[in-house]
Structure formats: structure tokens, C-alpha cells
N, C-alpha and C positions, 0 to 999 in steps of 0.2 A: 813683437808687440805694436807694433805701429801699423801691421796687417790686420790687426786684429782688434783697432782702438778705431780704424776707421770704415770696420766691417761692423763694428756693433754702431757707430756711429750712422750707416746704408740702416739698419734693422731699427733704430733709435725713429728714423723721420720718416720710413717707407711703413713704422706702426700710426707715429701721429698721421699719417696722413690717411690710410686706410682708417682709425679710427674719426677724422675728420671726415670722411666722404659717404661714413656710415653713416651720421648723423643727418643724413638728407630727409631719411622719411621724418626726423624728428622736426625738425627743420621746417618740411613742406607740415606734418598737420598744427606745428608752431603760429606759422604764419598765416592758417588758413588759405593754400590756396598754391599752386600747379605751374612753375617760370617752367613753360611750354615752348622751345626752340620749333618756329616752323617757315617756311618761304618768303620771299617777299610778295607771293603772287603769283599764283597757279595757280587756273581753276583747274576744278576739280578734288584737287586737293588742299591746298593751303588761301583761299584769298577772303579779300573781306565785301558784302556785300551792298545793296543801297543803304541802309542803315550802319553801315562800317563792322559788323560783326563780322569775326571771322566764322567761315562755312568751308566744305570740303572733309576729302576720306581722312587725312593725318589729323585735321582739326577732328573728328568725332572718338576715335582715337585720345586723345586729351583730352575732349567730356566726359570718357568713359573711366580714366584714371582721376578725373573731379566729381563722378558720381561716386565710382567703389568706393573713396578712400571719406571721402566728407555726403553723400546723398546730394548733393548738386554739380551737377555739371557743368555750372558756370564757376564753379568755384577754381577757373582756370585765368592765367593770363599769357595774351600769346606777345609771344618777342621775335618779331623778325630778322629772321637773319639771312645774309649772304652767303654764297659759296664760298668766299672768302673767308671770311669769320665766326663761321660755325662752332667752328673745334675750339678757336680760343674762347667762347661764350662758353660754351660746355667747357670746359677745364676751368674758367677762372672762376666757374658758382656763378656767370647771370642767367643760366637758363638751368634748371633740372635732368632735364632730358631733352635730344633733337627726336622733333618727327616732324623729318623734316628730309622728306626722297632723299635722303642719305643714305648709299652704296657700304656694306661691309667689307670690307679687303683684309690685306695679310696688313697694309703701315699702318693703319688704322687702327686696325685692334691691335699690335704689339707696338708700333712705336711713337702714337699720338695716345694711348694708352687711355683707350677706349671700348666698351666692354658691349658690342651690340646685345640685344635680347634677345633679336627673334627676325624674323622680315614678314612685314605683312604684304610687302609688293613684291614678284620676281620681275623684273624687267631688261630692257634690254638697248644702246642704242642706238636709234634711231636717226634719223636726216629729213628736213623739210625744207621744202623747194614753190617758189610761186610757179605753176601747171605753167605759164608762159615760157620758165625756162626750157619748157620740151622735154623735161629729159624723166627717163623711168626706171634710172636703176641708179644709186652710189655709181657707180662703176664709170656712171657718164659722164662725173664731176670734174674733171680738167682743167686744173686750172683755175677750178672754183675757190671764190671769198666764201669763208667760212665764220658765221660767227659762231663764237664758242667762248662759255665761261669759266673768268679763268680759278683753279683750285680746286678743280673738278677729276673726277676720272675718267670723262669725257677728251684731253687733251691728246691724253699718254693712248688711248683708243683711236683716236683723231688720226695720227700719225702710223699710227700701226694699222690699219687700212689702207690707209693713201703708200705706203711704201712698201706694203705685204700686193698692192695693184698698179704700182708699178710707176705713180700718177702724185701731180704736181696741185698743191694749193697756199692759197693765202690766208693765212690765220686773223678772224678778226678780232682780240682778244676782249669780251666785257667784263662785268662785273661783279652781274647777276640777271632772273630774269626778267624783270622789270626795261633796261636798259637794253637787252639782248630782244626782245619782243621790240622795239622803236624801232633798232635798227635796224632787224630784219623786215620791218613795215616799212620801210624808207626807202630800200633798196639797196643800205650798204652793202650785204652780203646779200651773197646769189643763195644760200644756206644755213640753216642754222641746225645743228644739230645735238642732242642732251636725250637722255633719257627718254621712250615712245613713251611714256605715258604722261610725261610733263606738255611734251611735244604737239597732242594731242591738245592736252589744258590747254597751251597758248595759240592752236591756232582755232578753239571753241573763242574765243577774246579776239581778235585779229577782226576787222570791221568786216571782211569779206573772207570768212573761212572759205566756200566755194575757189576762190582762188587758190588755194595752197594744198599742194599733198606731199602725204607721207609716204618717204619710198620702201619699196620691202623690204630691206635689208636691213636685217639686228648683229651689230658689231659686234658683238658685251655681253655681260652677264651681270647686272645691274640689279642683283637684289639690298632691295630698301625696305628697314626698320629699323627704331627706336635704337637710340644708342645713349648712355650715361654714361661716367665717366670709373676709371678700374679702381676697384677698392669699391664698393658701392654697391655691394651687392644685397644687403636687405631693401632698400631703393630698386636694386636691378628685377629681385625676383617679384616683386607689388607689377613696374609694367611689366612683365615677360609672363603670369601667371592672367595678370585682368583681358589683354590681349587674347592669352591661350583662351578664356574661358568665351570669346567676342566667338575666336575659330570651333570650337566644340559646341558651343551654345549651335551653329549650323549642323553644325555634324550631327547633332541629335535631335533637331528639330523645334530649340528652342527658341525663340522670338518673343520682341516686343510686348506683344500679342499676348502670349498666353507665358508666357513666364512666373508672372505674381500666382496663376493658377499653377502652376506646374510647382512651385518654392514650397507649394503642402508639402509637397513627396507624391511620390510615383512606383510603378515596379521597377523602373530604371537606376542602380545605385551608385552611375556615374552620375546619371543627372540628379541625383538629391547630394552626392557630394559633392557638386560641380557648384548646386544652387545654395546650401546651407544648410537640408532639411534632416541628412545625418554625419559624420564623423566634425572636425570642428578644423575645417585645413584654411578655413579665413581666421583663425585664431594667431596659424603656423605665419601666417603674412603681418599680425601687428592687425589686423583691420579685422571687422565683423563678422558673421559666417554667412552672412549674404550677400558680402561684396559686390560676387560678381550678381547678381540677382537685379543689384541697382546698375549696374555698369548697362547691360543688358537690358532692363526696362530705359534706360537714359538713348541709349543708340541705336538695339538693335543688336544682331547676331554680325558677323563676317561678311554673311549674301545680304543683306539691310544693309551695311554699310556701302560695299561695293552697289547696289544697285543701285541705290537714293545718288550716290556719289559724282559719280562715273561712269554707271555703268552702259547699255545699247539705250538705253530710253534717255538718255542725258543727250547733253550737247558733246559732254565727252567720249561717247558712243563705244568705248574699250568691253571685249568682251570677257571673259572670265577667264581661258586660257589656261594657263599656268597656272596663275590664282584659284581657278574650282580647286576643293576638296580631292581631296584626294581617291576616294570613292569614287568621283566622278572624273579620274582623266589625270584632275592636277596635280599642283604639290602643297596648297594649302592640308597642314594638320598640325595637333593639337595633341600631346604628351598627355596621357589617362590623370585626370586629377583620379587621385590614388599615395 
């Protein structure tokens, strides 16, 4: 009998938690803006410009959500979070989602009760060093002092890499990107390790970027993407399919420049369903039929977002690589709008 009561209590608690989480989309609509968790400052992904406005790759995905829900890409409040406090901020409801260069892992998914709803950047951990250190490979870092952010997957990856290669190192734990950048630039550590994309952003923000190199080794898989709370399925669907729309738009040739015209109807049923001239996909999400039109018009398709913020013609200088479309040898791929 006690077991039955205990089980019932757990089920009841689960239902309450699920009902609470399911209300996130309603809360956002009532509030009139999205609380989006972003980094404390990673150039190219999320950083403030000279006027204090947030700009970057992850920021644009948040802006796309604002446009899709409210027809206002500025209907977003950006909450800057460190690696240590990001999951607490999500679970406590301080933010509605993380778009914060966060890696999808087993324990974060299962143990921290975090639902990852897609991958907006396929990455891997790398190493950055001053050129004057005179090394060309991470395998030459015996005895190095390494700046590493606590509360990240990079801590274990670093330990594994040095162990496998029979090397020792001196870790210098730091609380976030801002602290790591300052300590690395002043020479408190020989090496800064984190996701290779973030290293490119940090290097571009240093006083003399040319004085630093990113070593060739990539020592982990770091699938980065948006995360919401477990049980928050209605809100998760919105985040997932707005991101999918940006990828599918690039696949089908829909851009910020032509989306308004294509939204009137085309000979491509996939485009018509995505842009709302056929079917009722928007209503299934609790949004207007033209939710994807508004998102694409506001920030462009995935390729436009990439090239504008972190592409090869920006100070970040990243090639598409694994983040090219699947039709071009990459991994970016949207399920069908059907």
C-alpha cells in the first residue's frame, strides 16, 4: 500500500511539473518577450556591440523566435549566463531557453532534465596558444598551464586528452569566457581550451589576434544547440521548428530578400507548407501561419546567419565545415515540413 501511495505521489508531482513546464509558451505570450540565456560575451556568437545591443549567431536564433511569435525580433530579453549557472537558470525558470553554445550530452539530457531540441552548430574542443610559445600541436603541451572554464565538458575532455597522450598539465579554473580571455591575454596560462568556434571568437576580440594561433587538434564532439526544460514539449516544438525553418529555408533557396514574394505561393509544396500558403502547420504550434516567414525575414536563413556573424568574411573567419548543408557534404539538415 505504501508503495502505491508513493508511486502516486511521484506521478502527481510529475504531472504538476509537466503542466507547469507546458505553460512556458503561454507565459511568454503573456509576458510579451522571450527570456533567452546567452553567453557572457563570445564575439560572433553573443556579445554586446558599442551601443550595448546583443549581436551574434546565437542571438539571431533568439531574434528569430521573437519574430515568429510576436512579429518583433526585439521581443527578447538576453540573460547573460556563465558556464556554472546556466543550467540552474534554466531549471529555475530564470530563462525560457539556452541558446548559449551549450553541448548536448547524455548527463545533461537525462540527469539535469534538459531537453535539447536541435543542433545549430557542430563543434569540437580545440586549443589556442600564443605564437611565441613555439608549438604547432597540442601534443607539444607537456607541463603547460591551461585556462579552462569550470562546469563545462572541456574539463573532462582536457583530462582525457592529456592522459591518453601521457602528458601532464596544470589546470587554471576560470568562471567564464570573460575571465578566461583576460587571464589568457595577460599570460596567466599558456593555453586556453574550449570549443573551437568560441576560441575563434575570443581570438578575434584580443588586442593582437595575430599573436595567437588555434592548434589543429580537435579532441571532442561538441554538438551545440538550444535547450529547454524537460516536459516543456509545446515550447520545445516552437524552438525546434523555428530553427528547422531557418535550415530548410537555405535548403530550398528561401532568403530574407525573397521570402515575402515566395510566401504568396510557389510550385514547391515544401516551401508553401513551411511559409504557410498551404496547410496549417503554424496552428499546430500555436502560432500564425506565417511564423516562418517572419523569422526568415528578420534574420535570414541559416546560411545568411552563419556568414553574417561567424563566416569566413568576418573577423571570426569560420568555414562552414560540418555546418554546411547535407546536400553540400555537411550535417545541417531539417526534417520535412509535412
